[in-house]
C-alpha positions as YAML, in Angstrom:
chain: A
units: angstrom
residues:
- id: 1
  name: MET
  ca: [-10.45, 6.80, -13.16]
- id: 2
  name: THR
  ca: [-10.97, 10.34, -11.97]
- id: 3
  name: ASP
  ca: [-12.89, 10.98, -8.72]
- id: 4
  name: ALA
  ca: [-16.59, 11.44, -11.23]
- id: 5
  name: ASP
  ca: [-15.89, 7.79, -11.69]
- id: 6
  name: GLU
  ca: [-15.38, 6.38, -8.31]
- id: 7
  name: SER
  ca: [-18.85, 7.12, -7.41]
- id: 8
  name: TRP
  ca: [-20.14, 4.78, -9.77]
- id: 9
  name: SER
  ca: [-17.37, 1.77, -9.78]
- id: 10
  name: TYR
  ca: [-16.38, 1.74, -6.02]
- id: 11
  name: ALA
  ca: [-18.64, 2.31, -2.88]
- id: 12
  name: PRO
  ca: [-17.59, 5.37, -0.62]
- id: 13
  name: PRO
  ca: [-14.46, 3.66, 1.03]
- id: 14
  name: GLY
  ca: [-15.77, 4.20, 4.34]
- id: 15
  name: THR
  ca: [-18.22, 2.17, 3.88]
- id: 16
  name: LEU
  ca: [-18.45, -1.90, 4.13]
- id: 17
  name: LEU
  ca: [-18.84, -2.50, 0.99]
- id: 18
  name: GLY
  ca: [-16.77, 0.58, -0.33]
- id: 19
  name: ALA
  ca: [-14.11, -0.92, 2.09]
- id: 20
  name: ILE
  ca: [-14.20, -4.84, 1.09]
- id: 21
  name: GLU
  ca: [-14.27, -3.75, -2.42]
- id: 22
  name: ARG
  ca: [-11.09, -2.14, -1.92]
- id: 23
  name: GLY
  ca: [-9.47, -5.16, -0.01]
- id: 24
  name: ARG
  ca: [-8.78, -3.00, 3.34]
- id: 25
  name: GLY
  ca: [-8.71, -4.53, 6.82]
- id: 26
  name: LEU
  ca: [-11.22, -2.26, 7.69]
- id: 27
  name: GLY
  ca: [-13.85, -4.08, 5.26]
- id: 28
  name: TYR
  ca: [-12.69, -7.42, 6.76]
- id: 29
  name: ALA
  ca: [-13.69, -6.34, 10.82]
- id: 30
  name: HIS
  ca: [-17.05, -4.90, 9.67]
- id: 31
  name: ALA
  ca: [-17.81, -7.65, 8.07]
- id: 32
  name: LEU
  ca: [-17.44, -10.07, 10.87]
- id: 33
  name: ALA
  ca: [-18.92, -7.16, 13.01]
- id: 34
  name: GLU
  ca: [-21.98, -6.86, 11.01]
- id: 35
  name: ARG
  ca: [-22.29, -10.52, 9.25]
- id: 36
  name: GLY
  ca: [-25.78, -10.30, 7.72]
- id: 37
  name: ALA
  ca: [-24.57, -6.96, 5.31]
- id: 38
  name: GLY
  ca: [-20.70, -8.99, 5.82]
- id: 39
  name: ALA
  ca: [-22.05, -11.74, 3.89]
- id: 40
  name: GLU
  ca: [-24.24, -10.03, 1.26]
- id: 41
  name: ALA
  ca: [-21.08, -7.42, 0.67]
- id: 42
  name: VAL
  ca: [-19.13, -10.40, 0.15]
- id: 43
  name: LEU
  ca: [-20.82, -12.54, -2.35]
- id: 44
  name: ASP
  ca: [-21.53, -9.20, -4.45]
- id: 45
  name: CYS
  ca: [-17.92, -9.15, -4.72]
- id: 46
  name: LEU
  ca: [-17.31, -12.48, -5.34]
- id: 47
  name: CYS
  ca: [-19.60, -11.84, -8.73]
- id: 48
  name: ARG
  ca: [-17.68, -9.32, -10.03]
- id: 49
  name: ASP
  ca: [-13.81, -8.36, -10.16]
- id: 50
  name: THR
  ca: [-12.82, -5.66, -7.76]
- id: 51
  name: ARG
  ca: [-9.19, -4.86, -8.87]
- id: 52
  name: TRP
  ca: [-8.26, -2.16, -9.97]
- id: 53
  name: ASP
  ca: [-5.51, -4.17, -11.99]
- id: 54
  name: TRP
  ca: [-6.18, -7.75, -11.89]
- id: 55
  name: GLY
  ca: [-2.48, -8.43, -12.51]
- id: 56
  name: VAL
  ca: [-1.13, -7.21, -9.82]
- id: 57
  name: ASP
  ca: [-3.74, -6.53, -6.83]
- id: 58
  name: GLU
  ca: [-4.93, -9.05, -4.73]
- id: 59
  name: ARG
  ca: [-8.02, -10.63, -3.48]
- id: 60
  name: ALA
  ca: [-8.09, -14.15, -3.69]
- id: 61
  name: GLY
  ca: [-6.95, -15.14, -0.24]
- id: 62
  name: TYR
  ca: [-8.64, -11.73, 1.48]
- id: 63
  name: HIS
  ca: [-12.03, -13.59, -0.50]
- id: 64
  name: ALA
  ca: [-11.35, -16.96, 1.11]
- id: 65
  name: CYS
  ca: [-10.70, -15.71, 4.52]
- id: 66
  name: LEU
  ca: [-13.85, -14.07, 4.38]
- id: 67
  name: VAL
  ca: [-16.08, -16.81, 2.79]
- id: 68
  name: ARG
  ca: [-14.99, -19.01, 5.51]
- id: 69
  name: GLU
  ca: [-14.84, -17.14, 8.27]
- id: 70
  name: LEU
  ca: [-18.69, -16.03, 7.10]
- id: 71
  name: GLY
  ca: [-18.94, -19.49, 6.86]
- id: 72
  name: LEU
  ca: [-20.66, -18.24, 2.91]
- id: 73
  name: PRO
  ca: [-21.89, -21.37, 0.57]
- id: 74
  name: LEU
  ca: [-19.54, -22.21, -2.08]
- id: 75
  name: ALA
  ca: [-21.88, -22.79, -4.84]
- id: 76
  name: PRO
  ca: [-21.97, -19.08, -5.99]
- id: 77
  name: LEU
  ca: [-18.24, -19.97, -6.58]
- id: 78
  name: LEU
  ca: [-18.42, -23.09, -8.48]
- id: 79
  name: GLU
  ca: [-21.16, -22.03, -10.52]
- id: 80
  name: GLN
  ca: [-18.75, -19.51, -11.79]
- id: 81
  name: LEU
  ca: [-16.03, -22.10, -12.11]
- id: 82
  name: ASP
  ca: [-18.00, -24.25, -14.05]
- id: 83
  name: GLY
  ca: [-19.73, -20.88, -16.39]
- id: 84
  name: PRO
  ca: [-19.22, -19.47, -19.86]
- id: 85
  name: ASP
  ca: [-17.33, -16.45, -18.15]
- id: 86
  name: GLU
  ca: [-13.57, -17.03, -18.14]
- id: 87
  name: ASP
  ca: [-13.19, -13.96, -15.98]
- id: 88
  name: GLY
  ca: [-15.76, -15.29, -13.53]
- id: 89
  name: SER
  ca: [-14.38, -18.89, -13.56]
- id: 90
  name: GLU
  ca: [-10.74, -17.35, -13.20]
- id: 91
  name: ARG
  ca: [-12.26, -15.51, -10.01]
- id: 92
  name: ALA
  ca: [-13.23, -18.73, -8.87]
- id: 93
  name: ARG
  ca: [-10.36, -20.74, -9.31]
- id: 94
  name: GLU
  ca: [-8.10, -18.69, -7.44]
- id: 95
  name: VAL
  ca: [-10.29, -18.34, -4.86]
- id: 96
  name: LEU
  ca: [-11.14, -21.74, -4.28]
- id: 97
  name: ALA
  ca: [-7.62, -22.72, -4.94]
- id: 98
  name: GLU
  ca: [-7.39, -20.52, -1.06]
- id: 99
  name: LEU
  ca: [-10.04, -21.99, 0.81]
- id: 100
  name: ALA
  ca: [-8.58, -25.24, -0.25]
- id: 101
  name: LEU
  ca: [-5.35, -24.85, 1.39]
- id: 102
  name: LEU
  ca: [-7.77, -23.33, 4.31]
- id: 103
  name: GLY
  ca: [-9.06, -26.92, 4.53]
- id: 104
  name: SER
  ca: [-12.26, -26.76, 2.16]
- id: 105
  name: ALA
  ca: [-11.90, -30.71, 0.77]
- id: 106
  name: PRO
  ca: [-14.93, -29.29, -1.39]
- id: 107
  name: ALA
  ca: [-13.08, -26.86, -2.65]
- id: 108
  name: ARG
  ca: [-10.07, -28.88, -3.69]
- id: 109
  name: ALA
  ca: [-12.50, -31.85, -5.21]
- id: 110
  name: ALA
  ca: [-14.31, -29.29, -7.57]
- id: 111
  name: LEU
  ca: [-10.42, -28.00, -8.54]
- id: 112
  name: ARG
  ca: [-9.32, -31.38, -8.97]
- id: 113
  name: ARG
  ca: [-12.62, -32.47, -11.14]
- id: 114
  name: TYR
  ca: [-12.36, -29.33, -13.14]
- id: 115
  name: VAL
  ca: [-8.46, -30.06, -14.51]
- id: 116
  name: ARG
  ca: [-10.11, -33.48, -15.97]
- id: 117
  name: ASP
  ca: [-13.58, -31.93, -17.77]
- id: 118
  name: GLY
  ca: [-13.43, -28.28, -17.52]
- id: 119
  name: GLU
  ca: [-12.54, -26.05, -20.21]
- id: 120
  name: TRP
  ca: [-10.09, -23.56, -19.02]
- id: 121
  name: TRP
  ca: [-8.15, -26.80, -17.49]
- id: 122
  name: GLN
  ca: [-4.88, -25.87, -17.44]
- id: 123
  name: GLU
  ca: [-5.47, -22.45, -16.56]
- id: 124
  name: VAL
  ca: [-6.59, -24.15, -13.27]
- id: 125
  name: LEU
  ca: [-3.86, -26.37, -13.23]
- id: 126
  name: ALA
  ca: [-1.25, -23.85, -13.75]
- id: 127
  name: VAL
  ca: [-2.95, -22.16, -10.67]
- id: 128
  name: LEU
  ca: [-2.62, -24.95, -8.73]
- id: 129
  name: VAL
  ca: [0.68, -25.91, -9.55]
- id: 130
  name: ARG
  ca: [2.18, -22.35, -7.98]
- id: 131
  name: ARG
  ca: [-0.20, -22.75, -4.70]
- id: 132
  name: TRP
  ca: [-0.75, -26.16, -3.93]
- id: 133
  name: PRO
  ca: [1.58, -29.18, -2.37]
- id: 134
  name: ARG
  ca: [2.72, -31.64, -5.17]
- id: 135
  name: PRO
  ca: [1.08, -34.32, -3.38]
- id: 136
  name: TRP
  ca: [-2.11, -32.67, -4.02]
- id: 137
  name: TRP
  ca: [-1.95, -32.20, -7.65]
- id: 138
  name: ASP
  ca: [0.85, -34.45, -8.74]
- id: 139
  name: ASP
  ca: [-1.72, -37.39, -9.83]
- id: 140
  name: LEU
  ca: [-3.20, -34.99, -12.18]
- id: 141
  name: GLY
  ca: [-0.67, -36.18, -14.83]
- id: 142
  name: PRO
  ca: [-2.07, -38.18, -16.85]
- id: 143
  name: ASP
  ca: [-5.13, -37.21, -17.19]
- id: 144
  name: ALA
  ca: [-3.59, -33.97, -18.15]
- id: 145
  name: VAL
  ca: [-1.43, -35.66, -20.85]
- id: 146
  name: ARG
  ca: [-5.07, -37.35, -22.22]
- id: 147
  name: ARG
  ca: [-6.80, -33.97, -22.41]
- id: 148
  name: LEU
  ca: [-3.82, -32.20, -24.13]
- id: 149
  name: ALA
  ca: [-4.66, -34.39, -27.45]
- id: 150
  name: GLY
  ca: [-6.10, -31.69, -29.86]
- id: 151
  name: ALA
  ca: [-6.20, -29.09, -27.32]
- id: 152
  name: PRO
  ca: [-4.50, -25.82, -28.14]
- id: 153
  name: PRO
  ca: [-1.17, -26.49, -25.60]
- id: 154
  name: LEU
  ca: [-0.11, -23.79, -23.09]
- id: 155
  name: TYR
  ca: [2.47, -26.20, -21.25]
- id: 156
  name: TRP
  ca: [5.11, -24.85, -22.89]
- id: 157
  name: ARG
  ca: [5.23, -21.84, -20.75]
- id: 158
  name: ASP
  ca: [4.02, -23.64, -17.61]
- id: 159
  name: GLU
  ca: [5.28, -25.38, -14.70]
- id: 160
  name: PRO
  ca: [4.72, -28.43, -14.40]
- id: 161
  name: TRP
  ca: [5.17, -30.13, -18.32]
- id: 162
  name: ARG
  ca: [8.74, -28.19, -18.21]
- id: 163
  name: TRP
  ca: [10.41, -30.06, -15.12]
- id: 164
  name: VAL
  ca: [7.84, -32.69, -12.86]
- id: 165
  name: TRP
  ca: [5.73, -33.89, -15.88]
- id: 166
  name: ARG
  ca: [8.43, -33.14, -19.02]
- id: 167
  name: GLU
  ca: [9.06, -37.00, -18.96]
- id: 168
  name: LEU
  ca: [4.70, -37.79, -19.79]
- id: 169
  name: LEU
  ca: [5.08, -36.58, -22.84]
- id: 170
  name: PRO
  ca: [5.86, -37.99, -26.21]
- id: 171
  name: ALA
  ca: [9.57, -36.94, -26.79]
- id: 172
  name: ARG
  ca: [8.51, -34.66, -30.07]
- id: 173
  name: GLU
  ca: [6.08, -32.27, -28.03]
- id: 174
  name: ARG
  ca: [8.22, -31.91, -24.60]
- id: 175
  name: PRO
  ca: [9.34, -28.26, -24.18]
- id: 176
  name: PRO
  ca: [12.70, -27.02, -24.13]
- id: 177
  name: ARG
  ca: [14.05, -27.36, -20.62]
- id: 178
  name: ALA
  ca: [15.45, -23.33, -21.17]
- id: 179
  name: PRO
  ca: [15.49, -21.08, -24.22]
- id: 180
  name: HIS
  ca: [18.84, -20.65, -25.63]
- id: 181
  name: ARG
  ca: [19.64, -17.67, -27.70]
- id: 182
  name: LEU
  ca: [22.51, -16.26, -28.78]
- id: 183
  name: ARG
  ca: [22.64, -12.43, -29.78]
- id: 184
  name: ILE
  ca: [25.66, -10.21, -31.01]
- id: 185
  name: ALA
  ca: [25.18, -7.04, -29.17]
- id: 186
  name: PRO
  ca: [25.74, -4.02, -30.69]
- id: 187
  name: ARG
  ca: [28.46, -1.27, -29.55]
- id: 188
  name: THR
  ca: [27.72, 1.07, -27.05]
- id: 189
  name: ASP
  ca: [28.15, 4.00, -29.57]
- id: 190
  name: ARG
  ca: [26.31, 2.41, -32.10]
- id: 191
  name: LEU
  ca: [23.01, 2.50, -30.57]
- id: 192
  name: LEU
  ca: [23.27, 5.99, -28.72]
- id: 193
  name: ALA
  ca: [24.05, 7.04, -32.44]
- id: 194
  name: VAL
  ca: [20.13, 5.50, -33.58]
- id: 195
  name: LEU
  ca: [18.78, 6.84, -30.71]
- id: 196
  name: ALA
  ca: [20.14, 10.31, -31.77]
- id: 197
  name: ASP
  ca: [18.65, 9.66, -35.32]
- id: 198
  name: PRO
  ca: [15.07, 10.85, -35.80]
- id: 199
  name: GLY
  ca: [15.33, 9.20, -38.82]
- id: 200
  name: SER
  ca: [15.16, 5.52, -36.99]
- id: 201
  name: ALA
  ca: [12.13, 3.64, -36.77]
- id: 202
  name: ARG
  ca: [10.21, 3.43, -33.03]
- id: 203
  name: ASP
  ca: [10.90, -0.51, -32.79]
- id: 204
  name: GLU
  ca: [14.48, 0.04, -33.43]
- id: 205
  name: ARG
  ca: [14.82, 3.14, -31.10]
- id: 206
  name: SER
  ca: [13.44, 1.03, -28.71]
- id: 207
  name: GLY
  ca: [15.28, -1.92, -29.19]
- id: 208
  name: ALA
  ca: [18.42, 0.17, -28.56]
- id: 209
  name: LEU
  ca: [17.35, 1.08, -25.54]
- id: 210
  name: ASP
  ca: [16.20, -1.75, -23.74]
- id: 211
  name: ALA
  ca: [20.02, -3.20, -25.17]
- id: 212
  name: LEU
  ca: [21.63, -0.22, -23.06]
- id: 213
  name: ALA
  ca: [19.03, -1.18, -20.09]
- id: 214
  name: GLY
  ca: [20.80, -4.61, -20.22]
- id: 215
  name: ARG
  ca: [24.18, -3.88, -20.11]
- id: 216
  name: PRO
  ca: [26.39, -3.03, -17.02]
- id: 217
  name: ALA
  ca: [26.51, 0.03, -17.21]
- id: 218
  name: VAL
  ca: [24.52, 2.58, -19.24]
- id: 219
  name: PRO
  ca: [26.13, 5.34, -21.13]
- id: 220
  name: PRO
  ca: [25.83, 9.09, -19.24]
- id: 221
  name: GLY
  ca: [25.55, 10.59, -22.93]
- id: 222
  name: LEU
  ca: [21.76, 9.14, -23.03]
- id: 223
  name: LEU
  ca: [20.82, 11.53, -20.88]
- id: 224
  name: ALA
  ca: [20.87, 14.18, -23.50]
- id: 225
  name: LEU
  ca: [18.70, 12.36, -25.75]
- id: 226
  name: VAL
  ca: [16.17, 11.97, -23.49]
- id: 227
  name: PRO
  ca: [13.74, 14.72, -23.60]
- id: 228
  name: GLU
  ca: [13.51, 13.40, -27.64]
- id: 229
  name: LEU
  ca: [12.83, 9.75, -26.54]
- id: 230
  name: SER
  ca: [9.20, 9.61, -27.19]
- id: 231
  name: ALA
  ca: [6.32, 8.81, -29.37]
- id: 232
  name: PRO
  ca: [2.93, 10.11, -30.00]
- id: 233
  name: ALA
  ca: [-0.17, 8.32, -27.47]
- id: 234
  name: PRO
  ca: [-1.81, 5.60, -29.16]
- id: 235
  name: VAL
  ca: [-5.14, 7.56, -28.25]
- id: 236
  name: GLY
  ca: [-5.84, 11.00, -28.55]
- id: 237
  name: PRO
  ca: [-2.93, 13.78, -27.62]
- id: 238
  name: GLY
  ca: [0.31, 14.01, -26.09]
- id: 239
  name: GLU
  ca: [3.06, 11.72, -25.98]
- id: 240
  name: PHE
  ca: [4.48, 8.80, -23.87]
- id: 241
  name: ALA
  ca: [7.82, 7.82, -23.39]
- id: 242
  name: LEU
  ca: [9.33, 4.69, -25.69]
- id: 243
  name: PRO
  ca: [9.87, 1.59, -24.09]
- id: 244
  name: GLY
  ca: [13.11, 1.23, -22.09]
- id: 245
  name: VAL
  ca: [13.74, 5.19, -20.68]
- id: 246
  name: HIS
  ca: [12.68, 4.40, -17.19]
- id: 247
  name: ARG
  ca: [14.48, 1.54, -16.87]
- id: 248
  name: ALA
  ca: [17.60, 2.88, -18.55]
- id: 249
  name: VAL
  ca: [17.34, 6.56, -16.42]
- id: 250
  name: HIS
  ca: [17.11, 5.18, -13.45]
- id: 251
  name: ARG
  ca: [19.93, 2.64, -13.34]
- id: 252
  name: LEU
  ca: [22.11, 5.61, -14.31]
- id: 253
  name: GLY
  ca: [20.77, 6.75, -10.35]
- id: 254
  name: PRO
  ca: [22.17, 9.96, -8.47]
- id: 255
  name: LEU
  ca: [23.57, 10.98, -12.09]
- id: 256
  name: ALA
  ca: [20.13, 11.71, -13.46]
- id: 257
  name: VAL
  ca: [18.98, 14.00, -11.28]
- id: 258
  name: GLU
  ca: [20.21, 17.05, -12.39]
- id: 259
  name: PRO
  ca: [18.39, 16.68, -15.90]
- id: 260
  name: ALA
  ca: [15.47, 15.10, -14.18]
- id: 261
  name: ARG
  ca: [14.67, 18.62, -11.96]
- id: 262
  name: ALA
  ca: [15.04, 19.96, -15.49]
- id: 263
  name: TRP
  ca: [12.19, 17.54, -16.41]
- id: 264
  name: ALA
  ca: [10.23, 17.85, -13.97]
- id: 265
  name: ALA
  ca: [9.66, 21.27, -13.71]
- id: 266
  name: ASP
  ca: [9.30, 22.03, -17.20]
- id: 267
  name: GLY
  ca: [8.30, 19.28, -19.70]
- id: 268
  name: PRO
  ca: [5.70, 17.30, -21.20]
- id: 269
  name: ASP
  ca: [3.87, 14.84, -19.35]
- id: 270
  name: TRP
  ca: [5.86, 11.33, -19.72]
- id: 271
  name: LEU
  ca: [8.96, 13.45, -19.06]
- id: 272
  name: ARG
  ca: [7.27, 15.41, -16.30]
- id: 273
  name: TRP
  ca: [6.79, 11.90, -14.85]
- id: 274
  name: LEU
  ca: [10.13, 10.45, -15.13]
- id: 275
  name: GLY
  ca: [12.09, 13.57, -13.73]
- id: 276
  name: ALA
  ca: [9.18, 12.94, -10.73]
- id: 277
  name: THR
  ca: [10.19, 9.57, -10.03]
- id: 278
  name: VAL
  ca: [14.12, 9.82, -10.78]
- id: 279
  name: LEU
  ca: [14.03, 12.50, -8.15]
- id: 280
  name: ALA
  ca: [11.91, 10.40, -5.64]
- id: 281
  name: GLU
  ca: [14.56, 7.73, -5.74]
- id: 282
  name: HIS
  ca: [17.52, 10.18, -5.70]
- id: 283
  name: GLY
  ca: [16.82, 13.71, -4.99]
- id: 284
  name: GLY
  ca: [17.41, 15.75, -1.96]
- id: 285
  name: THR
  ca: [15.61, 17.45, 0.47]
- id: 286
  name: ARG
  ca: [15.38, 20.42, -1.59]
- id: 287
  name: ASP
  ca: [13.21, 18.57, -4.14]
- id: 288
  name: LEU
  ca: [10.64, 17.65, -1.70]
- id: 289
  name: PRO
  ca: [8.32, 20.40, -2.90]
- id: 290
  name: LEU
  ca: [8.22, 19.43, -6.10]
- id: 291
  name: LEU
  ca: [7.06, 15.70, -5.04]
- id: 292
  name: VAL
  ca: [4.54, 16.90, -2.63]
- id: 293
  name: ALA
  ca: [3.21, 18.53, -5.08]
- id: 294
  name: GLU
  ca: [3.40, 16.10, -8.02]
- id: 295
  name: LEU
  ca: [1.14, 13.63, -4.85]
- id: 296
  name: ALA
  ca: [-0.98, 16.31, -4.67]
- id: 297
  name: ARG
  ca: [-1.99, 16.78, -8.38]
- id: 298
  name: GLN
  ca: [-2.31, 12.68, -8.69]
- id: 299
  name: GLU
  ca: [-4.10, 12.53, -5.57]
- id: 300
  name: ALA
  ca: [-6.66, 15.35, -7.04]
- id: 301
  name: ALA
  ca: [-6.94, 13.92, -10.68]
- id: 302
  name: GLY
  ca: [-7.50, 10.19, -8.55]
- id: 303
  name: GLU
  ca: [-4.40, 9.03, -11.30]
- id: 304
  name: TRP
  ca: [-4.15, 5.52, -8.71]
- id: 305
  name: CYS
  ca: [-1.24, 4.18, -11.16]
- id: 306
  name: GLY
  ca: [2.11, 5.91, -9.93]
- id: 307
  name: PRO
  ca: [1.83, 7.81, -6.83]
- id: 308
  name: MET
  ca: [3.12, 4.88, -4.81]
- id: 309
  name: ALA
  ca: [6.33, 5.87, -6.54]
- id: 310
  name: LEU
  ca: [6.30, 8.78, -5.08]
- id: 311
  name: ALA
  ca: [5.35, 7.40, -1.49]
- id: 312
  name: ASP
  ca: [8.32, 5.45, -1.95]
- id: 313
  name: GLY
  ca: [10.97, 7.92, -2.57]
- id: 314
  name: LEU
  ca: [8.77, 10.84, 0.67]
- id: 315
  name: ALA
  ca: [9.63, 7.55, 3.10]
- id: 316
  name: ARG
  ca: [13.44, 7.91, 2.31]
- id: 317
  name: PHE
  ca: [13.03, 11.37, 4.04]
- id: 318
  name: GLY
  ca: [11.58, 10.10, 7.53]
- id: 319
  name: PRO
  ca: [9.85, 13.32, 9.28]
- id: 320
  name: ALA
  ca: [11.04, 16.24, 6.75]
- id: 321
  name: ALA
  ca: [8.22, 14.95, 4.00]
- id: 322
  name: GLY
  ca: [5.83, 15.87, 7.10]
- id: 323
  name: ALA
  ca: [4.01, 18.06, 4.15]
- id: 324
  name: ALA
  ca: [2.82, 14.67, 2.88]
- id: 325
  name: VAL
  ca: [1.24, 12.96, 5.59]
- id: 326
  name: PRO
  ca: [-2.49, 14.40, 4.75]
- id: 327
  name: LEU
  ca: [-1.68, 12.74, 1.43]
- id: 328
  name: LEU
  ca: [-0.45, 9.96, 2.11]
- id: 329
  name: ARG
  ca: [-3.31, 9.44, 4.56]
- id: 330
  name: ARG
  ca: [-6.09, 9.75, 1.53]
- id: 331
  name: LEU
  ca: [-4.79, 7.90, -0.62]
- id: 332
  name: TRP
  ca: [-4.07, 4.92, 1.32]
- id: 333
  name: ARG
  ca: [-7.75, 5.33, 2.48]
- id: 334
  name: ARG
  ca: [-9.51, 6.02, -0.96]
- id: 335
  name: THR
  ca: [-6.73, 3.96, -3.32]
- id: 336
  name: PRO
  ca: [-8.90, 1.14, -5.43]
- id: 337
  name: HIS
  ca: [-5.25, -0.19, -6.68]
- id: 338
  name: SER
  ca: [-4.62, -1.63, -3.40]
- id: 339
  name: TYR
  ca: [-1.05, -3.23, -5.01]
- id: 340
  name: GLU
  ca: [-0.47, 0.56, -4.08]
- id: 341
  name: ARG
  ca: [-1.45, 0.75, -0.92]
- id: 342
  name: PRO
  ca: [1.85, -0.92, 0.83]
- id: 343
  name: SER
  ca: [3.91, 1.94, 0.17]
- id: 344
  name: TYR
  ca: [1.91, 4.64, 1.50]
- id: 345
  name: LEU
  ca: [2.15, 2.38, 4.58]
- id: 346
  name: ARG
  ca: [5.71, 2.40, 4.57]
- id: 347
  name: ALA
  ca: [5.94, 5.79, 3.84]
- id: 348
  name: LEU
  ca: [3.39, 6.86, 6.47]
- id: 349
  name: ASP
  ca: [5.43, 4.72, 9.26]
- id: 350
  name: ALA
  ca: [8.66, 6.35, 8.45]
- id: 351
  name: ILE
  ca: [7.75, 9.65, 8.06]
- id: 352
  name: ASP
  ca: [5.20, 10.14, 10.71]
- id: 353
  name: PRO
  ca: [4.89, 6.73, 12.74]
- id: 354
  name: GLY
  ca: [2.23, 8.03, 15.12]
- id: 355
  name: ALA
  ca: [-0.30, 9.25, 12.56]
- id: 356
  name: ALA
  ca: [0.41, 5.22, 10.89]
- id: 357
  name: LEU
  ca: [-0.31, 3.45, 14.03]
- id: 358
  name: LEU
  ca: [-3.91, 2.41, 13.43]
- id: 359
  name: LEU
  ca: [-3.63, 2.51, 10.00]
- id: 360
  name: LEU
  ca: [-0.46, -0.87, 11.20]
- id: 361
  name: VAL
  ca: [-3.33, -2.66, 13.20]
- id: 362
  name: GLU
  ca: [-5.82, -2.22, 10.23]
- id: 363
  name: SER
  ca: [-3.47, -3.74, 7.72]
- id: 364
  name: LEU
  ca: [-2.88, -6.75, 9.48]
- id: 365
  name: TRP
  ca: [-5.74, -7.70, 7.63]
- id: 366
  name: ASP
  ca: [-5.26, -5.90, 4.55]
- id: 367
  name: CYS
  ca: [-5.82, -8.05, 1.34]
- id: 368
  name: GLU
  ca: [-2.17, -6.94, 0.29]
- id: 369
  name: PRO
  ca: [0.86, -9.54, 1.53]
- id: 370
  name: ASP
  ca: [3.24, -6.37, 1.42]
- id: 371
  name: ALA
  ca: [0.86, -4.51, 3.80]
- id: 372
  name: ARG
  ca: [0.30, -7.43, 6.17]
- id: 373
  name: HIS
  ca: [3.61, -8.15, 6.27]
- id: 374
  name: HIS
  ca: [5.05, -4.65, 7.05]
- id: 375
  name: ALA
  ca: [2.25, -4.58, 9.85]
- id: 376
  name: VAL
  ca: [3.58, -7.71, 11.48]
- id: 377
  name: ARG
  ca: [6.69, -6.36, 12.17]
- id: 378
  name: ARG
  ca: [5.31, -2.66, 13.06]
- id: 379
  name: ALA
  ca: [2.17, -3.04, 14.45]
- id: 380
  name: PRO
  ca: [1.53, -1.48, 18.23]
- id: 381
  name: GLY
  ca: [1.09, -4.32, 20.95]
- id: 382
  name: GLY
  ca: [-2.18, -4.87, 22.64]
- id: 383
  name: GLY
  ca: [-5.59, -5.66, 21.61]
- id: 384
  name: ARG
  ca: [-5.86, -8.38, 19.64]
- id: 385
  name: LEU
  ca: [-1.96, -8.66, 17.83]
- id: 386
  name: ALA
  ca: [-0.64, -11.69, 19.74]
- id: 387
  name: ASP
  ca: [-4.01, -13.82, 18.44]
- id: 388
  name: ARG
  ca: [-3.45, -12.42, 14.74]
- id: 389
  name: LEU
  ca: [0.44, -12.60, 14.88]
- id: 390
  name: ALA
  ca: [-0.91, -16.46, 15.59]
- id: 391
  name: GLU
  ca: [-3.11, -16.73, 12.71]
- id: 392
  name: LEU
  ca: [-0.56, -15.21, 10.47]
- id: 393
  name: ARG
  ca: [2.21, -17.61, 11.79]
- id: 394
  name: ASP
  ca: [-0.10, -20.81, 11.27]
- id: 395
  name: SER
  ca: [-1.48, -19.69, 8.20]
- id: 396
  name: PRO
  ca: [-0.75, -21.85, 4.78]
- id: 397
  name: LEU
  ca: [-1.33, -18.92, 2.93]
- id: 398
  name: GLU
  ca: [1.10, -16.52, 3.86]
- id: 399
  name: SER
  ca: [4.80, -16.58, 2.69]
- id: 400
  name: ALA
  ca: [7.61, -18.56, 4.99]
- id: 401
  name: GLY
  ca: [8.97, -14.99, 5.33]
- id: 402
  name: LEU
  ca: [5.60, -13.56, 7.03]
- id: 403
  name: ARG
  ca: [5.47, -16.26, 9.22]
- id: 404
  name: ALA
  ca: [8.79, -16.15, 10.18]
- id: 405
  name: ASP
  ca: [8.44, -12.60, 11.37]
- id: 406
  name: ALA
  ca: [5.21, -13.15, 13.09]
- id: 407
  name: ALA
  ca: [6.93, -16.18, 15.16]
- id: 408
  name: ARG
  ca: [9.86, -14.00, 16.35]
- id: 409
  name: ARG
  ca: [7.17, -11.20, 17.13]
- id: 410
  name: LEU
  ca: [5.48, -13.55, 19.16]
- id: 411
  name: ALA
  ca: [8.44, -14.96, 21.13]
- id: 412
  name: GLY
  ca: [9.99, -11.28, 21.82]
...
């Protein structure tokens, strides 16, 4: 997405709607302060997916807490759960599962009922097993076994079928407890020869990379081959790295720094990015101008997937990376990709703690658990800190580690 695209996909980040779309603590606070407008914005976001990356960006717990705090009706979520839109049903099931943990008996009943008669019941069951205590779903086993008849089974990949309910299935249908594969690993020199041969098929080269990346020691000889380990972009001009290149190179650690400097300074896009991420992880202060320049380029282009790798690296340098602070603040505020926001927060806190103070307070209500956890450890005292720490300590939505850290801060 570019900046031009942002105007129609997301409201401005400082507005109530824009902050809620991004899952920011600012949106949470504004919604509670302006309850009418807040309710309207939350209901709007419940009807569409505001996650930049549905696989990693968090919204369900954030939305569930806002629904509870604003006293919003469950009817829109129940309609989505039972509706014909699979994506809408998925969003509803995630939020309803969190609402049940927060004490909503209707949400809990609706999801249990859905397992018995809903269309995407196996996906709902997977959510319940992942999020709810076992006594809340264990008795649904006979209903689930009944529904498997004539249905395309998904149970082979999910709990509770592998362990909890395995014995409820006919013996011939029981999934294996753990797959076992015997593989004969090619020698390292053979794998390097495959990579060096331009006539090798793409799949063969990718397989060799994966094999090398998984070995106890990646051979340094791989580095000389890296500039050739690309494939044509699937859409449009350009190239991209073969699968496995990043993992294999990063496992070489400091050995890859010198080649990475050349890649980052003068290479195609994929190689420049690989070099920059190596320098972010293992480079020295001489690499700071390049890293800050790459971060500025990504921020200006609205490239939301990737700056977190640079932010994590810049955090290593502390105050020496001060030139990155304005960029990190803008990225933290603007990004729709909430999964990356905790990295910007940690980097700002490491580089310029004073610049991070207000962001730490806001992040106590962020949609991302990692942002909340860092804020629990680092937010300044005063204001509502003690009250919020107590809420997080007692919240059934939070991880054991976050609750423990909240309890320690309160005790201290």
